[in-house]
MARKEKOL-70286 format. One record per residue (C-alpha): x, y, z; residue number from 1; residue in one letter. Coordinates in pm, 1 decimal. Layout:
// residues N
        X        Y        Z kolmi bavo
        X        Y        Z   NUM    a
...
This chain:
// residues 335
        X        Y        Z kolmi bavo
      0.0      0.0      0.0     1    m
    136.5    337.9    -95.2     2    a
    149.5    619.0    154.6     3    c
   -107.8    825.2    -32.6     4    a
   -359.7    544.2     15.2     5    d
   -359.4    596.0    390.6     6    i
   -543.9    927.1    354.3     7    f
   -863.4    723.1    327.6     8    y
   -823.0    596.1    683.1     9    k
   -883.7    929.5    849.5    10    a
  -1237.7    965.2    718.9    11    e
  -1540.1    739.8    682.7    12    h
  -1761.3    664.3    390.0    13    i
  -2135.5    684.5    332.6    14    i
  -2113.9    570.5    -28.1    15    d
  -1803.3    733.6   -167.7    16    g
  -1449.2    828.3    -66.5    17    p
  -1339.2   1047.4    217.9    18    r
  -1665.5   1148.3    386.5    19    s
  -1628.3   1254.0    751.3    20    p
  -1833.5   1065.9   1009.3    21    a
  -1796.1    882.1   1336.0    22    v
  -1797.7    508.7   1397.2    23    t
  -1866.9    387.8   1748.4    24    r
  -1802.2     12.6   1757.9    25    p
  -2046.8   -174.1   1975.5    26    g
  -2228.6    143.1   2092.9    27    d
  -2515.0     28.1   2316.0    28    a
  -2719.3    336.6   2217.5    29    n
  -2709.2    268.5   1845.3    30    a
  -3058.6    221.7   1696.8    31    p
  -2915.8     -9.1   1429.3    32    l
  -2767.8   -351.8   1505.4    33    p
  -2425.7   -479.3   1404.9    34    m
  -2424.2   -597.7   1042.5    35    r
  -2170.9   -853.7    920.3    36    d
  -1940.4   -759.7   1206.9    37    g
  -1961.6   -386.8   1126.9    38    v
  -2111.7   -132.8   1366.5    39    a
  -2329.7    150.0   1233.5    40    p
  -2175.7    494.3   1194.0    41    s
  -2324.6    820.2   1312.2    42    r
  -2309.2   1188.8   1225.4    43    v
  -2397.9   1482.5   1453.1    44    f
  -2626.1   1765.8   1346.1    45    l
  -2466.4   2087.6   1479.6    46    p
  -2634.8   2427.6   1514.4    47    p
  -2683.9   2583.3   1171.8    48    g
  -2922.5   2744.5    927.2    49    s
  -2968.3   2463.3    676.2    50    w
  -3323.3   2460.4    538.9    51    a
  -3345.9   2082.0    506.0    52    s
  -3167.3   1768.7    611.8    53    l
  -3052.5   1706.8    254.8    54    l
  -2898.0   2054.3    235.9    55    e
  -2690.5   1977.9    545.7    56    f
  -2593.1   1631.5    421.3    57    m
  -2474.8   1769.6     89.2    58    l
  -2243.5   2011.8    269.3    59    q
  -2131.7   1760.9    531.7    60    r
  -2047.0   1491.9    275.9    61    f
  -1908.0   1684.8    -23.8    62    p
  -1732.7   1378.6   -166.9    63    y
  -2057.1   1182.8   -198.7    64    v
  -2263.6   1234.4   -513.4    65    a
  -2592.0   1417.7   -441.5    66    p
  -2794.4   1142.4   -610.3    67    e
  -2638.2    886.7   -374.9    68    v
  -2739.0   1083.8    -66.3    69    l
  -3090.6   1136.2   -201.1    70    r
  -3123.8    764.8   -278.1    71    a
  -3006.7    656.2     64.1    72    r
  -3249.8    893.5    234.5    73    l
  -3532.8    780.5      5.4    74    a
  -3463.5    417.2     95.4    75    r
  -3481.7    500.0    467.3    76    g
  -3119.6    403.3    527.6    77    e
  -3038.3    703.8    748.3    78    i
  -3222.6    701.9   1081.0    79    v
  -3241.6    906.2   1400.0    80    d
  -3167.6    789.1   1753.3    81    g
  -3506.7    618.9   1773.1    82    a
  -3444.7    428.6   1450.8    83    g
  -3690.5    638.2   1245.4    84    l
  -3596.7    694.1    878.3    85    p
  -3518.8   1051.7    780.6    86    q
  -3657.7   1225.6    471.9    87    a
  -3446.7   1441.7    242.7    88    a
  -3691.0   1733.7    259.5    89    d
  -3737.4   1714.0    637.9    90    a
  -3661.5   2041.7    822.5    91    p
  -3314.4   2056.2    969.0    92    y
  -3323.8   1992.9   1345.7    93    v
  -2985.0   2043.7   1519.2    94    p
  -2854.0   1869.2   1828.5    95    g
  -2926.2   1514.6   1714.0    96    r
  -2727.9   1214.0   1593.6    97    w
  -2817.4   1031.0   1274.2    98    l
  -2714.2    671.4   1214.9    99    w
  -2641.5    469.9    902.3   100    y
  -2433.2    182.7    769.0   101    y
  -2122.1    281.7    582.0   102    r
  -2084.9    131.4    239.2   103    e
  -1754.6     67.9     67.7   104    v
  -1797.8     -9.9   -300.9   105    p
  -1588.8   -288.9   -446.7   106    d
  -1407.0   -378.4   -124.7   107    e
  -1166.0   -650.8   -231.4   108    e
  -1158.0   -969.6    -19.2   109    p
   -817.0  -1027.3    136.3   110    l
   -668.8  -1373.1     71.6   111    p
   -517.8  -1399.1    420.4   112    f
   -619.3  -1576.5    737.3   113    d
   -645.0  -1422.4   1084.0   114    l
   -532.6  -1690.2   1333.4   115    p
   -645.2  -1660.5   1694.5   116    v
   -345.1  -1701.0   1925.3   117    l
   -539.7  -1680.0   2251.8   118    h
   -900.3  -1645.9   2364.9   119    r
  -1056.9  -1619.4   2710.6   120    d
  -1341.8  -1433.1   2880.1   121    e
  -1157.7  -1098.6   2861.4   122    r
   -899.2  -1104.8   2582.4   123    l
   -843.8  -1226.6   2229.4   124    i
   -499.6  -1216.9   2068.7   125    a
   -472.6  -1262.3   1691.6   126    v
   -189.9  -1284.9   1441.0   127    d
   -279.5  -1009.6   1193.4   128    k
   -150.9  -1042.0    836.4   129    p
     -0.2   -765.8    628.9   130    h
   -247.4   -562.2    418.2   131    f
   -532.2   -597.5    671.8   132    m
   -647.3   -290.3    863.8   133    a
   -701.1   -331.8   1237.0   134    s
  -1037.0   -151.8   1239.9   135    t
  -1283.3    -16.1    980.9   136    p
  -1190.8    314.0    821.6   137    g
  -1197.5    471.9    480.2   138    g
  -1211.0    213.3    204.0   139    r
  -1167.9    -81.2    443.3   140    y
  -1478.9   -206.3    618.4   141    l
  -1545.3   -579.8    630.3   142    r
  -1191.2   -687.0    540.7   143    e
  -1052.1   -564.6    873.0   144    t
   -941.6   -758.6   1178.4   145    a
  -1217.9   -619.5   1399.8   146    l
  -1501.7   -682.5   1154.0   147    s
  -1381.5  -1031.6   1068.9   148    r
  -1355.5  -1131.1   1434.2   149    l
  -1692.0   -985.2   1531.6   150    r
  -1861.8  -1174.5   1250.0   151    a
  -1671.3  -1502.1   1289.9   152    a
  -1698.5  -1517.7   1670.9   153    l
  -2040.7  -1349.8   1700.9   154    d
  -1898.1  -1087.0   1937.5   155    m
  -2057.4   -750.3   1853.0   156    p
  -1900.4   -578.8   2156.6   157    l
  -1544.1   -685.0   2076.7   158    l
  -1313.8   -380.8   2077.0   159    s
   -944.2   -317.3   2000.4   160    p
   -696.4   -244.9   2280.1   161    l
   -441.0    -98.7   2039.1   162    h
   -380.1    -85.5   1665.5   163    r
   -127.8   -192.6   1407.6   164    l
    -78.8    -15.3   1076.2   165    d
   -248.3   -190.7    787.5   166    r
    101.6   -247.2    649.4   167    d
    226.8   -416.4    967.8   168    t
    163.5   -781.0   1058.9   169    a
    172.3   -947.7   1398.7   170    g
     15.7   -968.1   1741.4   171    v
   -298.5   -761.2   1793.6   172    l
   -511.6   -759.0   2111.1   173    l
   -887.8   -719.0   2148.4   174    f
  -1104.7   -692.6   2457.9   175    c
  -1405.5   -922.9   2488.9   176    v
  -1560.9   -771.2   2802.1   177    d
  -1638.1   -396.3   2777.0   178    p
  -1618.3   -365.1   3157.5   179    a
  -1255.4   -485.1   3149.4   180    s
  -1135.3   -262.4   2866.6   181    r
  -1038.9     36.0   3079.9   182    g
   -789.5   -150.9   3297.3   183    r
   -617.9   -306.7   2997.1   184    y
   -599.2     24.1   2814.3   185    q
   -436.5    179.2   3120.8   186    e
   -148.2    -63.5   3071.2   187    l
    -84.1     78.2   2724.2   188    f
   -126.0    437.8   2837.0   189    q
    118.6    393.4   3126.2   190    s
    369.2    205.4   2906.3   191    r
    343.8   -115.8   3105.8   192    q
    308.8   -324.2   2788.2   193    v
    634.4   -455.2   2641.1   194    l
    624.3   -466.6   2261.7   195    k
    880.8   -638.9   2045.5   196    e
    896.1   -596.2   1668.7   197    y
   1107.9   -743.1   1394.7   198    e
   1212.8   -574.8   1072.6   199    a
   1425.5   -641.8    767.4   200    i
   1618.1   -340.6    641.7   201    a
   1950.2   -257.6    477.5   202    p
   2278.2   -264.6    666.0   203    l
   2456.3     68.2    704.8   204    r
   2826.5    120.6    739.5   205    e
   2929.8    286.0   1062.2   206    g
   2596.3    250.0   1241.2   207    l
   2668.3    135.9   1595.7   208    e
   2413.0   -112.7   1722.4   209    l
   2230.2   -165.9   1944.6   210    p
   2122.1    195.7   1971.7   211    c
   1831.3    393.7   2111.8   212    v
   1660.4    658.2   1901.3   213    r
   1498.0    949.7   2087.3   214    h
   1305.1   1209.4   1890.7   215    s
    991.6   1417.8   1865.5   216    r
    750.0   1293.2   1598.1   217    i
    471.1   1494.3   1443.7   218    r
    243.9   1457.0   1143.1   219    q
    351.6   1637.6    827.4   220    i
     99.3   1919.5    768.1   221    p
   -156.9   1824.8    508.8   222    g
    -34.9   1465.6    489.1   223    r
    -75.5   1138.0    674.6   224    f
    290.4   1044.3    716.1   225    d
    507.8   1160.7   1004.9   226    m
    843.8   1329.2   1053.3   227    q
   1095.3   1404.4   1326.3   228    e
   1087.7   1765.7   1441.5   229    v
   1278.9   1980.9   1686.7   230    a
   1167.6   1979.8   2048.4   231    g
   1138.2   1757.8   2352.6   232    e
   1153.7   1388.7   2247.0   233    p
    826.9   1199.6   2281.7   234    d
    925.1    872.9   2114.6   235    s
   1188.4    615.2   2206.4   236    v
   1291.8    302.2   2015.2   237    s
   1570.0     51.3   2078.4   238    r
   1718.1   -100.1   1762.0   239    v
   1926.9   -418.6   1764.7   240    e
   2075.9   -617.9   1476.4   241    l
   2008.9   -991.6   1525.3   242    i
   2094.7  -1145.0   1185.5   243    e
   2277.9  -1057.0    863.5   244    r
   2226.1  -1179.5    510.5   245    r
   2417.1  -1007.9    233.9   246    g
   2334.9   -637.5    239.4   247    a
   2031.3   -686.2    462.7   248    l
   1983.5   -723.7    834.3   249    g
   1710.2   -859.7   1055.0   250    r
   1648.5   -613.9   1338.2   251    y
   1478.0   -643.3   1674.7   252    r
   1289.3   -324.4   1760.3   253    l
   1157.9   -236.5   2104.4   254    r
    949.5     82.5   2116.2   255    p
    909.6    238.1   2460.1   256    a
    639.3    471.0   2328.6   257    s
    362.0    442.2   2074.3   258    g
    368.5    731.4   1828.1   259    r
    212.0    668.6   1489.0   260    k
    462.8    517.7   1244.1   261    h
    729.3    549.6   1513.6   262    q
    944.0    251.9   1413.3   263    l
    921.6    335.4   1044.8   264    r
   1023.1    696.3   1108.4   265    v
   1309.7    598.1   1340.2   266    h
   1449.8    332.7   1107.2   267    m
   1440.8    578.0    817.3   268    s
   1607.5    848.0   1028.9   269    a
   1886.3    604.6   1115.5   270    l
   1949.7    556.5    743.4   271    g
   1809.9    202.0    732.2   272    i
   1449.4    235.8    605.4   273    p
   1244.5    -81.6    639.3   274    i
   1223.3   -283.5    318.3   275    c
    911.4   -220.9    106.5   276    n
    810.1     86.4    306.9   277    d
    591.7    296.8     78.3   278    s
    601.8    603.1    306.5   279    c
    958.8    639.0    430.9   280    y
   1196.2    788.2    346.7   281    p
    993.5    908.0     43.4   282    v
    621.3    847.2    -23.1   283    p
    563.7    631.8   -329.5   284    l
    278.1    668.5   -581.7   285    p
    -41.1    488.7   -492.6   286    h
    -72.2    165.3   -694.6   287    p
   -405.6     55.3   -838.5   288    a
   -384.7   -269.1   -638.1   289    r
   -181.6   -394.3   -344.9   290    d
    122.6   -599.2   -439.1   291    d
     91.7   -888.7   -196.6   292    y
    439.6  -1006.8   -293.6   293    s
    594.3   -693.9   -138.9   294    r
    471.0   -656.4    219.1   295    p
    628.3   -407.9    453.9   296    l
    905.8   -599.0    629.5   297    m
    776.5   -514.0    977.9   298    l
    626.0   -763.5   1221.0   299    l
    484.2   -716.8   1570.1   300    a
    668.3  -1021.7   1701.2   301    r
    548.5  -1028.8   2064.0   302    a
    356.1   -844.0   2330.3   303    i
    393.4   -894.5   2706.5   304    e
    229.9   -748.8   3019.1   305    f
    115.3   -833.5   3370.2   306    v
   -256.3   -901.1   3370.5   307    d
   -434.4   -649.6   3598.1   308    p
   -688.9   -912.2   3706.3   309    y
   -486.8  -1230.1   3760.9   310    s
   -142.5  -1080.0   3823.3   311    g
      3.2  -1337.2   3581.7   312    a
    247.8  -1243.2   3306.4   313    t
     87.7  -1273.8   2964.9   314    r
    300.3  -1305.2   2652.3   315    r
    174.7  -1363.6   2300.6   316    y
    404.5  -1427.0   2004.7   317    e
    340.6  -1412.7   1632.3   318    s
    384.0  -1731.7   1433.5   319    r
    456.5  -1538.8   1117.1   320    r
    803.7  -1491.5    972.2   321    r
    950.2  -1217.1    760.5   322    l
   1104.9  -1368.1    449.8   323    e
   1424.3  -1217.1    311.8   324    w
   1353.2  -1009.9     -1.1   325    p
   1484.0  -1166.3   -321.2   326    e
   1657.6   -847.0   -434.5   327    q
   1909.7   -714.3   -187.0   328    e
   2019.8   -349.4   -190.0   329    p
   2380.3   -246.8   -161.0   330    a
   2508.8   -185.2    190.4   331    i
   2433.5    175.6    262.3   332    l
   2726.6    412.2    316.8   333    p
   2777.4    607.8    634.6   334    r
   2510.7    872.7    686.4   335    a
């Protein structure tokens, strides 16, 4: 997946690309049930002077064709909090939420499995493949880890405890019991969860390893990818070389923080960008289709923490393996 493709993740879809909305997985107040493992989305009606509901919807969802919005309203597919269908010519009434099912046209089935590594009354750990989003967003809806699990296990209230980039494979945790979610999320927020990643990247002359990269990471204005900026560091990663093969190395990465794209940014900044990274160091053009033969060489190898309920140490490890790329780059010179 090219970096430009990730722009779709930040916004949700009614029936076209990049329409802003809100998805609340497993919301008990939703007037619509879960459908095929996907929760309904909702949109808020703020104070304003729109004459009709359709007038507001056309402004709120500028990337959706007007005839699509009219058709969905005519079919009664957009409802209020009581589940009552809304008419296009209905007067605009602010202060309410409207609910609907997002639709993603031509969502391509992913030819990858999603093995369950562990399951109990509170937690599910899975081994996410490359090219699968963790949660619905943008042009990915049913072919996501969350939607697949909800549908396969009949668990509409299942929720993610953290996320992995769509490009990244490996261990991903979900919470079964909504009442338990807060205590597990506190572990992530307080950095009590040990995360170990693996990556394949070029070797670089003169780079002393292991090393620890400290930096401040912020999103590039107007884009989805990230960059290091001046200021107090807010991201820390330990990088260790564990295997060599030709001009490539297999690295063990241990992030002590969880900034978006942190490992990818840090590896690129060290002069050893992860193989097949479409965002770093330079964003690549968005291909028409994913090239499944060229996954990002980044794997969430293991996750470990002390369970807040039992006090036992939990550790889950991916069974996947990063295969050495067939074409090896030259060993990079000193930065």
